[in-house]
N, C-alpha and C positions, 0 to 999 in steps of 0.2 A: 738519666732517670725517667724524665716523661715522655722522652722518644719510646720507653717500651712500653707504656702504655696507650701508646696512641693508637696501636693496631688493634687492640682488645678492644678500647670504646669504639672504636669504628666498626668492631664484629658486633658486639653488643646492639650499638645504633641501629646497625641494619639488618639483626636479627629479629626485629620489632615490625618492622617495614615490609611492607610489599613492592619489592625491587619492579617488578613488571607494572606495577602502577604508577612507579614514579617514571617511569622511561618510557610510557604510552603519550602517542600522540594526541592530543585534547579534540583535535577534529577527527578522527573515527569514532571516539566517545559519540561524540557530537552528532554525526551522521546515522548512528546505529538509534540512538535517543530518537531524533527524528523522523528514522525510516519505523520506530514503534509506533511513535504518535501516529504516521499516516496508516498505519493500519489499524491502531484503536477509533480515530475517525473513520475509518473508512467501516467499520464495523457497526458503531453507532449512528452510520447513515446509512444503515443496511446496505452496501455494498456487499457484493460476495468477494470473496478474494482475488478470484479469478480478474475480476474489472480495476480491482483494486492494484493487481500487478502491472494490467495492461496502463493506466491511469498515471502511474508511478514506477517509469521503467527504470530511471537512475537509482533508486533508492531499493537498497538490498532486500531482497527475497525473504531471506532467514529473518530476517528486522521486523519485517513488516508483518509476516505470518505469526512470528511472536506478541508483536502489540494487537494482532487481531483477535489472536487467540485467549490471551488477558483479557481484554476487553468483553471478550464475548461470555468470558466465565464470569465476568463482576457483573455484566449484566442479566445474565440468569439467578445468580445468587442473589440479586439486589429485584427482581422483578422490574428491570428499567425494560419500555418500549424504545425501540431505533425512531429514527428521525429520517423519512422520506429525503433522500437527497431531491433537490431542485436546480441545483446547478451541473456542471459540466457532464451530460451523459456517455459512456464508452462509446467509442468506435463501432460502426455497425460491421459484421462481418465481410469476411473479404470477396465471398461470393454474389453473384449478383443477382438478386431478384427480378424476374422480368413479369408481368401481368400481363399485356396484351403485344401482340406482334406489330408490326410494321404494319402490313396489309392491314390489318382491322381499322388501324389508324387513318390510313388513305382511303376506306372504302366511306362513299355517307350513303348514311342513313337513306332507305327505302323509302319514296315520297308514296303516297298513298292517291290512286288516281280518284277523280271524280266519276269516271266510268266504272257500269256494274255489268 
């Protein structure tokens, strides 16, 4: 008799639960939470979303953006000013900027002569 009620009890038990939440890997949820925290910290630190992506290449871009966007809205709603970053600067662009040529370095400055 109890064997017939077991499937019914099991079905009722699972009806109230989110099955995906039970089967989800907690490490995935932790990585997503970390990426959202990274995005929030970037926004509070006045970093652009692009700089945040470059500095945190391994983090999920979607989760980083979600955290950045949430923090942006929170800061606007509560009139919070960001804090200028003091740490690592984003890497410079790949193209090289040349300010002087090698010929200009090699030429010595003209010496004024004492003769007129």
